[in-house]
C-alpha positions, 0 to 999 in steps of 0.5 A, spaced: 495 479 493 502 478 489 499 481 483 496 487 487 503 489 490 507 488 484 502 493 481 503 497 487 510 497 488 511 499 480 507 505 481 510 507 488 517 506 485 515 511 479 512 516 483 505 515 479 499 518 484 494 517 479 496 509 478 497 508 486 490 511 487 487 507 481 489 501 485 484 502 491 477 502 491 473 509 491 471 508 499 478 505 501 480 506 508 487 507 508 492 508 514 499 510 512 505 513 516 501 518 519 496 517 525 489 519 521 485 514 518 483 516 511 477 514 506 477 515 499 481 514 493 482 522 492 485 522 499 489 516 497 492 520 491 493 526 495 497 522 500 502 519 495 502 525 491 506 528 497 511 522 498 518 525 495 520 523 488 525 517 488 523 513 494 522 506 493 519 500 496 521 493 497 516 488 498 515 481 501 509 478 501 508 474 508 501 471 508 495 471 503 488 468 504 481 469 500 474 469 503 470 466 497 471 469 490 470 477 492 475 478 498 482 477 499 487 479 504 494 478 507 500 481 510 507 483 507 513 486 510 515 493 506 522 497 506 521 504 504 528 507 502 531 513 498 538 514 495 540 519 501 540 513 506 533 514 509 529 507 510 523 505 514 521 498 515 513 497 516 508 491 516 503 492 511 496 489 512 491 489 506 484 487 505 482 486 497 476 486 494 473 485 487 471 492 483 470 492 476 473 485 475 479 487 478 482 486 485 483 493 488 485 495 495 479 496 500 483 497 507 490 499 507 494 499 514 502 500 515 505 499 522 512 501 523 517 496 525 522 499 530 529 497 529 531 496 536 526 491 537 
């Protein structure tokens, strides 16, 4: 979990949509900020291509677990921000699986945290 999110953060912070997409399985299920559930690496690439350059993510892993040798998952807190003061806090849940010898994201879901709670 820590290694996947380290690579995810590095690719996100440097606005590398191809590197972002490569972190996901070809059949990944993805729900970002929008209400639509997206499927597949190509739509994940498109999602990250649309993210404005200059955005960054601070990631804190809260919990990680494994299910055998091929599946893992976990939860993280993420704060997205940019140089203009925009910020968004989310909870992130991931399911990872082994794909071609490396861990990739099979399921990605963010839930925005309301600052008023």
